[in-house]
C-alpha positions as CSV (number, residue, x, y, z in Angstrom):
1,M,5.9,31.3,-3.3
2,V,4.0,28.5,-2.4
3,N,1.2,28.2,0.7
4,H,3.2,25.9,2.7
5,H,0.2,25.9,5.3
6,N,-2.3,24.5,2.5
7,R,0.3,21.9,1.3
8,E,1.3,20.7,4.4
9,R,-2.6,20.5,5.1
10,I,-3.5,18.6,2.2
11,M,-0.3,15.9,2.4
12,A,-0.9,15.0,6.3
13,Q,-4.2,13.1,5.1
14,V,-2.0,10.9,3.1
15,Y,-2.6,7.4,4.0
16,S,-0.3,4.3,3.0
17,M,-2.0,1.7,0.9
18,T,0.5,-0.9,3.2
19,G,-0.2,-2.0,6.4
20,F,-1.3,-4.5,8.9
21,G,-3.8,-4.5,11.7
22,K,-4.3,-7.1,15.1
23,H,-6.2,-7.7,18.1
24,E,-6.5,-10.5,20.5
25,V,-9.7,-11.2,22.6
26,E,-10.1,-14.1,25.0
27,D,-13.4,-15.4,26.5
28,G,-13.2,-18.0,29.4
29,N,-11.0,-20.6,27.6
30,I,-11.0,-19.6,24.1
31,Q,-8.5,-16.8,22.5
32,L,-9.3,-15.3,19.0
33,T,-6.8,-13.5,16.8
34,V,-7.9,-11.1,13.9
35,E,-4.7,-10.2,11.4
36,I,-5.3,-7.8,8.6
37,K,-2.6,-6.9,6.2
38,T,-2.9,-4.8,3.4
39,V,-1.3,-3.7,-0.1
40,N,-1.4,-1.5,-2.9
41,H,-4.1,-2.4,-5.3
42,R,-6.1,-0.4,-8.1
43,F,-9.2,-1.7,-6.6
44,K,-10.7,-3.8,-3.4
45,D,-9.7,-7.3,-3.0
46,V,-10.4,-9.3,-0.2
47,R,-9.3,-12.4,0.5
48,F,-10.3,-14.2,4.0
49,K,-8.2,-17.1,5.5
50,M,-10.1,-18.5,8.2
51,S,-11.9,-21.6,9.7
52,S,-15.3,-22.5,7.6
53,L,-16.9,-21.6,10.8
54,F,-16.6,-18.1,10.6
55,A,-18.7,-18.7,7.0
56,P,-21.8,-17.6,8.2
57,I,-20.2,-14.6,9.4
58,E,-18.0,-13.3,6.3
59,L,-20.0,-11.2,4.2
60,E,-20.9,-9.1,7.8
61,L,-17.5,-8.6,8.1
62,R,-16.5,-8.2,4.2
63,N,-19.3,-5.0,4.8
64,I,-17.3,-3.6,7.5
65,I,-14.3,-3.4,5.2
66,N,-16.1,-1.8,2.1
67,D,-17.3,0.6,4.6
68,N,-14.5,1.8,5.7
69,F,-12.0,1.2,2.8
70,K,-11.8,2.1,-0.8
71,R,-8.7,0.6,-2.3
72,G,-6.2,-1.8,-1.6
73,S,-5.7,-5.6,-1.3
74,F,-7.1,-7.3,1.6
75,D,-5.5,-10.7,3.2
76,V,-7.9,-11.3,6.6
77,F,-7.0,-14.5,9.1
78,I,-8.8,-15.4,11.5
79,N,-7.6,-18.0,14.3
80,F,-8.8,-19.2,17.2
81,K,-7.7,-21.5,20.2
82,R,-8.1,-22.7,23.8
83,V,-6.0,-21.3,25.7
84,D,-5.6,-23.7,28.5
85,S,-2.9,-26.0,26.8
86,T,-4.6,-29.1,28.9
87,T,-7.4,-28.7,26.6
88,R,-6.2,-27.2,23.7
89,F,-6.6,-30.3,21.7
90,D,-9.9,-31.9,22.6
91,D,-11.4,-30.4,19.6
92,I,-9.7,-33.1,17.5
93,D,-12.5,-35.7,16.4
94,E,-10.5,-39.0,16.4
95,S,-13.0,-40.5,14.5
96,K,-12.4,-38.1,11.6
97,V,-8.7,-38.2,12.0
98,A,-8.6,-42.2,11.8
99,A,-11.0,-42.5,8.8
100,F,-8.3,-39.8,7.2
101,I,-5.4,-42.1,8.1
102,E,-7.0,-45.0,6.9
103,K,-8.0,-43.6,3.6
104,V,-4.2,-42.5,3.5
105,K,-2.6,-45.7,3.5
106,N,-5.6,-47.4,1.4
107,I,-4.8,-44.6,-1.3
108,T,-1.2,-45.2,-0.9
109,T,-0.5,-48.8,-0.9
110,A,-3.0,-48.8,-3.8
111,Q,-1.0,-47.0,-5.8
112,G,2.7,-47.7,-4.6
113,L,3.2,-44.1,-2.8
114,D,4.8,-43.1,0.4
115,I,3.0,-40.4,2.1
116,G,3.3,-39.0,5.1
117,V,1.1,-37.1,7.3
118,R,2.1,-34.2,9.8
119,P,0.2,-34.3,12.7
120,T,-0.3,-30.2,12.2
121,E,-2.9,-31.5,9.4
122,F,-5.2,-32.5,12.3
123,L,-5.7,-29.0,13.6
124,R,-7.8,-28.1,10.4
125,S,-11.6,-27.2,10.8
126,E,-12.4,-30.7,9.0
127,F,-10.9,-32.6,11.4
128,L,-12.6,-31.1,14.8
129,K,-15.5,-32.0,15.8
130,D,-19.2,-30.6,14.9
131,Q,-19.5,-28.0,17.3
132,N,-22.7,-27.2,18.5
133,E,-24.7,-23.2,17.7
134,E,-24.2,-22.0,21.0
135,F,-20.1,-22.5,20.4
136,S,-20.4,-21.1,16.8
137,E,-22.3,-18.1,18.3
138,K,-19.3,-17.5,20.6
139,L,-16.8,-17.3,18.0
140,W,-19.0,-15.2,16.1
141,D,-19.3,-12.8,19.0
142,L,-15.3,-12.8,19.6
143,A,-14.9,-12.1,15.8
144,R,-17.2,-8.9,15.9
145,E,-15.4,-7.5,18.7
146,A,-12.1,-8.2,17.6
147,F,-13.1,-7.5,13.9
148,P,-13.8,-3.5,14.4
149,K,-10.5,-3.5,16.4
150,A,-8.5,-4.8,14.5
151,L,-9.2,-2.4,11.8
152,E,-8.6,0.5,13.8
153,S,-5.0,-1.1,14.2
154,L,-4.5,-1.3,10.4
155,K,-5.5,2.5,10.0
156,E,-2.9,3.5,12.7
157,S,-0.6,1.3,10.5
158,R,-1.2,2.7,7.0
159,A,-1.3,6.5,9.0
160,G,1.9,5.7,10.2
161,E,3.2,4.3,6.7
162,G,1.9,7.6,5.1
163,Q,3.2,10.0,7.4
164,K,6.6,8.1,6.2
165,L,5.5,9.0,2.4
166,V,4.7,12.6,3.4
167,E,8.2,13.2,4.8
168,V,10.2,11.8,1.8
169,L,7.7,13.8,-0.5
170,Q,8.2,17.3,1.8
171,D,11.9,16.4,1.2
172,H,11.7,16.1,-2.6
173,R,9.7,19.1,-2.8
174,K,12.1,21.2,-0.6
175,E,15.0,20.0,-2.8
176,Y,12.9,20.9,-6.3
177,E,11.9,24.7,-4.8
178,S,15.6,25.2,-3.7
179,Y,16.7,24.3,-7.4
180,F,13.4,26.2,-8.7
181,A,14.6,29.3,-7.0
182,K,18.1,29.4,-8.4
183,I,16.4,28.7,-11.8
184,E,14.2,31.6,-11.5
185,E,16.9,34.1,-10.6
186,M,18.6,33.2,-13.3
187,A,15.5,33.6,-15.7
188,D,15.9,37.0,-17.1
189,T,19.7,36.8,-17.4
190,F,19.7,34.0,-19.4
191,Q,18.6,35.2,-22.7
192,D,21.2,38.2,-22.3
193,A,23.8,35.7,-21.9
194,V,23.0,33.2,-24.6
195,K,22.6,36.3,-26.6
196,E,26.1,37.6,-25.8
197,R,27.9,34.4,-26.8
198,L,26.1,33.9,-29.9
199,Q,27.0,37.5,-31.0
200,K,30.8,36.5,-29.5
201,R,30.8,33.6,-32.0
202,F,29.2,35.4,-35.0
203,E,31.9,38.2,-34.5
204,E,34.8,35.3,-34.8
205,F,33.0,33.7,-38.0
206,Q,32.8,36.6,-40.1
207,T,36.2,37.5,-39.8
208,A,36.9,33.9,-41.4
209,M,34.1,34.0,-43.8
210,P,31.1,36.2,-45.5
211,V,27.9,35.7,-42.9
212,D,24.0,36.9,-44.1
213,E,23.9,39.5,-41.0
214,P,20.3,39.9,-41.5
215,R,19.4,36.0,-42.1
216,F,21.8,35.1,-38.9
217,V,20.1,38.0,-36.6
218,Q,16.5,36.2,-37.7
219,E,17.7,32.7,-36.8
220,I,19.0,34.5,-33.0
221,I,15.9,36.0,-32.6
222,F,13.8,32.3,-33.5
223,Y,16.5,30.7,-31.1
224,L,15.8,33.1,-28.1
225,E,12.3,33.1,-27.9
226,K,12.6,29.4,-28.4
227,M,14.9,29.6,-24.9
228,D,12.2,32.1,-23.2
229,I,11.7,30.1,-20.0
230,H,9.1,32.6,-18.2
231,E,6.3,30.3,-19.2
232,E,7.5,27.0,-18.0
233,I,8.5,28.9,-14.7
234,N,5.0,30.6,-14.4
235,R,3.3,27.2,-15.0
236,I,5.5,25.4,-12.3
237,K,4.4,27.9,-9.8
238,V,0.7,27.3,-10.5
239,H,1.2,23.7,-9.5
240,L,3.8,24.7,-6.5
241,N,1.0,26.9,-5.2
242,N,-1.9,24.2,-5.6
């Protein structure tokens, strides 16, 4: 009844809109990580969450996503750190931190506020030393290397989630086909069974009260025509075979 080969071939191409991809690269003392999370979205929505150091290549990375995906909501995270723990905080600009703390003190004193500053705040890009062009280009090269591989990881994740959806849909379809086969077997005898029940009820009522038999027969014919399910069965067959 159903072309299972074509059905399985088509359904095997399903990709979920939900997925996660990650890739890390290292060069010398720098480790860079790209993480990409996606969920379902009617259109394409891409959000980058990264240091301003990567702003010059954002459009380039965005175009790579556009070339590989048509829809979805994308959250892209790009982070880097020094691998050597002894130099991990060498990029923090002490003068910028001191100026920030002094400014906070002045504001809190003037406004009578008690605001604390978390040390992790100073890991943000605005508190880092101004990097030379060579360092920035090194980060860009690492991002260019890691980004496509993170996308490949994302595709694999979405394919895995899609395969799970395929299996669920196939299970639902098998169950539906099982019920449909039973209904199809009953289709030819269904009207006869209904007609027999109606005739039996007619005979019971006829003994109790006068009945306009021609009108009753006409109503039975009209009722049975409405209960003919062969057209619906043929329509369902077309859907199942496409």
